[in-house]
C-alpha positions in Angstrom: 69.3 140.0 181.3 70.4 137.1 179.2 72.0 137.5 175.8 71.5 141.3 176.0 72.9 143.5 173.2 74.0 146.0 175.9 77.7 145.2 175.8 80.7 147.2 174.9 81.4 150.7 176.1 80.7 152.3 179.4 78.2 155.2 179.5 77.0 157.8 182.0 73.4 157.5 183.0 70.7 160.1 183.0 71.8 163.7 183.4 73.4 164.2 186.7 71.4 161.7 188.8 71.1 162.0 192.5 73.2 159.3 194.2 72.5 157.0 197.2 75.9 156.2 198.8 74.9 153.7 201.4 76.3 150.6 199.7 79.8 149.3 200.2 82.3 148.7 197.4 83.0 145.1 198.3 79.6 143.6 199.3 79.4 141.1 202.1 76.0 141.0 203.8 74.1 138.6 206.0 71.6 136.2 204.5 68.0 137.4 204.3 65.7 135.8 206.9 63.6 133.1 205.2 60.6 134.3 207.3 60.6 137.5 205.2 60.5 135.6 201.8 57.9 133.6 199.9 57.1 132.3 196.5 59.1 130.4 193.9 61.9 131.1 191.5 62.4 130.2 187.8 66.0 130.1 186.6 68.5 128.6 184.2 71.8 127.6 185.9 73.7 128.3 182.7 77.1 126.9 183.7 76.7 123.2 182.9 72.9 123.1 182.6 70.9 125.2 180.2 67.3 124.0 180.8 64.8 125.9 183.0 64.3 124.9 186.6 62.0 126.1 189.4 62.6 126.1 193.1 61.0 127.4 196.3 62.2 130.8 197.6 64.5 129.0 200.1 66.3 127.0 197.4 64.4 123.7 198.2 62.2 121.6 195.9 64.3 122.1 192.8 62.6 120.8 189.7 63.6 120.8 186.0 60.7 121.9 183.8 62.3 122.1 180.3 64.8 119.9 178.5 67.0 122.0 176.3 69.4 119.3 175.2 72.4 120.8 173.4 70.6 124.2 173.2 69.7 126.7 175.9 66.5 127.9 177.5 66.6 131.2 179.4 65.0 134.5 180.2 62.0 133.1 182.1 59.0 135.2 183.1 56.1 133.8 185.2 52.4 134.2 184.4 50.7 136.1 187.1 48.9 133.0 188.4 52.2 131.1 188.7 51.1 128.2 186.4 53.1 129.0 183.3 56.4 130.5 182.3 57.2 132.3 179.0 60.9 132.0 178.0 63.4 132.5 175.3 65.1 129.4 173.7 67.6 128.4 171.1 65.1 125.6 170.2 62.1 125.9 167.8 61.6 127.2 164.3 62.8 130.8 163.6 64.7 132.7 161.0 67.5 134.4 162.9 68.7 136.8 160.2 71.7 137.3 162.4 69.7 139.4 164.8 69.9 137.1 167.8 66.1 136.6 167.7 65.2 133.1 168.9 62.2 131.0 169.9 59.6 132.2 172.4 57.9 129.3 174.2 55.4 129.0 177.0 55.6 126.0 179.4 53.1 124.8 181.9 55.0 124.1 185.1 52.7 121.2 186.1 52.2 119.3 182.9 55.5 120.5 181.3 53.6 121.0 178.0 55.2 123.6 175.7 53.8 125.9 173.1 55.9 128.0 170.6 54.2 131.4 170.2 56.5 133.7 168.3 56.4 134.4 164.5 58.9 132.8 162.1 61.4 135.6 162.5 61.8 134.8 166.2 61.7 137.0 169.3 63.6 138.5 172.2 62.9 139.5 175.8 59.5 137.9 176.5 57.4 139.6 179.3 54.0 138.5 180.6 51.6 141.3 181.4 50.6 141.4 185.1 46.9 141.1 184.2 47.7 137.8 182.4 46.1 138.8 179.2 49.1 139.5 176.9 52.7 138.5 176.4 55.1 141.1 174.8 58.4 140.4 173.1 60.7 142.1 170.7 60.5 141.0 167.0 61.6 142.0 163.6 59.6 144.6 161.6 57.8 142.4 159.0 57.5 145.2 156.4 60.9 146.8 156.4 63.8 146.9 158.8 64.6 147.4 162.5 62.6 146.1 165.4 59.0 146.2 166.7 57.3 145.0 169.8 54.8 142.1 169.3 52.1 141.3 171.8 49.9 138.3 171.7 47.5 136.2 173.8 49.3 133.6 175.9 48.5 130.9 173.4 50.2 132.9 170.6 47.0 134.1 168.9 45.9 137.6 168.2 49.4 139.0 167.5 49.6 142.7 167.3 52.5 144.8 166.0 53.5 147.8 168.2 55.6 150.3 166.3 58.5 151.8 168.1 59.7 155.4 168.3 63.2 154.1 168.0 65.2 151.9 165.6 65.5 149.2 168.2 63.5 148.3 171.3 64.3 145.6 173.8 64.4 144.7 177.5 60.7 144.9 178.0 58.9 145.5 181.3 55.2 145.9 181.8 53.8 148.4 184.3 51.8 146.9 187.2 48.5 147.9 185.7 49.5 146.4 182.3 48.8 149.6 180.5 52.4 150.6 179.7 55.7 149.1 178.6 59.2 150.2 179.5 61.9 149.3 177.1 65.5 150.2 176.1 65.8 151.8 172.7 68.2 153.6 170.4 68.2 155.3 167.0 70.9 153.1 165.4 73.9 154.4 167.4 73.9 151.7 170.0 73.3 154.3 172.7 70.4 152.6 174.6 68.1 154.7 176.7 65.1 153.9 178.9 61.7 154.6 177.2 58.1 154.3 178.3 55.0 154.1 176.1 51.4 152.9 176.3 51.0 149.2 175.5 49.5 150.1 172.1 52.6 152.2 171.2 51.1 155.6 171.8 52.5 158.4 173.9 56.2 157.3 173.9 58.7 159.3 175.9 62.4 158.9 176.7 63.3 158.7 180.4 67.1 158.6 180.4 69.7 160.3 178.2 73.0 158.4 178.5 76.1 160.2 177.3 78.6 158.0 175.6 82.2 157.9 176.7 85.3 156.1 175.2 85.6 153.5 174.0 82.8 154.0 171.6 80.4 151.1 171.0 77.1 149.8 172.4 76.0 150.2 176.0 73.6 152.5 177.9 70.5 152.1 180.1 68.3 149.0 180.4 65.1 148.9 182.4 64.2 145.8 184.4 61.1 146.3 186.5 58.5 148.8 187.8 58.0 149.5 191.4 54.8 147.9 192.8 53.0 151.3 192.8 54.0 152.0 189.2 55.7 155.2 190.1 59.4 154.2 189.5 61.5 152.0 187.2 64.7 150.3 188.1 67.3 150.2 185.4 70.9 149.0 184.8 73.4 151.5 183.5 76.9 151.3 182.2 79.2 153.5 184.3 83.0 154.1 184.1 83.5 151.5 186.8 81.0 149.0 185.5 77.2 148.4 185.5 75.3 150.0 188.3 71.6 150.1 189.4 69.6 153.3 189.1 66.0 154.2 189.8 64.0 156.8 187.9 60.4 158.1 188.2 58.1 156.9 185.5 57.9 160.5 184.2 61.7 160.6 183.8 62.4 162.8 186.9 64.7 162.1 189.9 67.1 159.5 188.5 69.4 158.3 191.2 72.0 155.6 191.7 71.5 152.7 194.1 74.6 150.6 193.9 78.3 151.6 193.9 80.1 148.2 193.8 83.2 147.1 191.9 81.9 145.0 189.0 78.4 144.8 187.6 74.9 144.9 189.2 71.7 143.9 187.5 68.2 143.7 189.0 65.7 141.0 188.1 62.6 141.8 190.2 60.9 144.5 192.2 58.9 142.4 194.5 55.3 143.3 195.7 56.7 143.9 199.2 58.9 146.8 197.8 62.2 145.0 197.8 64.5 144.7 194.8 66.2 141.4 193.9 69.6 141.8 192.1 72.8 140.1 191.2 76.3 141.5 191.7 79.1 140.1 189.5 82.7 140.8 190.5 85.2 141.4 187.7 86.0 138.2 185.7 83.6 136.2 187.9 81.6 133.3 186.4 79.0 133.1 189.1 77.2 136.1 190.6 76.2 136.8 194.2 72.6 137.5 194.7 71.0 140.1 197.1 67.8 141.8 198.1 67.4 145.4 199.2 64.8 148.1 199.9 63.7 150.2 197.0 65.9 153.1 198.1 69.0 150.9 198.1 69.2 150.4 201.9 69.0 147.3 204.1 70.9 145.0 201.7 70.8 141.2 202.5 72.3 138.2 200.6 70.4 135.4 198.9 72.9 132.5 198.9 70.3 130.0 197.6 70.7 131.7 194.2 74.4 131.8 194.0 74.6 128.7 191.7 73.1 130.8 188.9 75.6 131.9 186.3 76.4 135.5 186.1 74.3 137.2 183.4 71.5 134.6 183.6 68.2 136.3 184.7 65.9 134.7 187.2 62.2 135.5 187.7 60.7 135.5 191.2 57.0 134.6 191.5 55.9 136.1 194.8 52.4 134.9 194.7 49.1 136.7 194.9 48.3 139.0 197.8 45.6 138.1 200.3 
C-alpha cells in the first residue's frame, strides 16, 4: 500500500499461525495465461511518472487519466461499475498537520472529470464499497485527537464519522457485502493489528495480535482484501525475514502464512475467481515482480505486464461484473 505508516521494525504475526510452505524462496514462475484473465487495471508507475493510468488486463491500451504534475496521484480504487476511481493525491486543499493525510479525489475514467471529496484535514487509504453506495477513508478526529474513519457518498456528501476502537485506523478494506470494514489499528504503540467492525463502527474485534521484536518501532499487520465469499482476509505482516502474506478467517481463527520469499510481499486484490494478486519486492529493488496465485497460496504464476509499477505502489484490478 502506498505511503503506508507500516515501516520500521519486523514483527511476528498472529499467535503461532499455521504455515503453507509450497512457495519457493527465489520466485521464478511462468506467466499467467491471458485466457484466464479479464478486466482492467488502475495504477501509478511511480518511478518517473506519478499520475494515474489504466490499462487492459494484458497490459494493452494504456491510458493516462490524471495529470499530477509535480505531485503524485496514487492508491487507486475502482467503483464497482468500473466507471470511476477514487484515489489519494498530493494535490488539492487539505491541512496536513504532519499526519500524512492528503487529498481524496474521484475521477471519471471516461470524461476525466475530477471531484475532491475529503474534508479540509485530508484523508488516507480510500476504499469504495462493493455496493457502490459509500466511500471510506481515514481522517483526523475533528473533535480531539487521533484518527477516525469517514464514509461519504461518492460525490462527497453525507459524510459520517465512524469512531475507532483504536488510536489509529488505516488500510481500509470493505467486506464483499459492504456491511463491514477491515482495517489496521494500534493504541499508540505503533504495533498495528488487523481489526474488523461493522461499517457504522459497531461490534469491533481484533483479529491478529502481532508481537514486537527488536528493533522497536512501527510495523505489524495490514489487511488488503476479503475473499470473495467474505470468510477470509488477506494481510501483510512484518516477519524477521521481511514482509509476508497471511490469511485469517474473518472471525480471527486459523491465521496462516502464504508466502516465504526473501524480501517483501504485498497483496492488492482478491479477485472474484478466488485468486490473489500480489507483488514481491526483492531486497533493495526499485521495481517489484507481480504474481497471481490461488487463495491457499498454490499455483503461483507471474504477471509481467505489471512489472513496470514501482515497488510499494498499489494497483487496483477491476475484474468486471459477473454474468
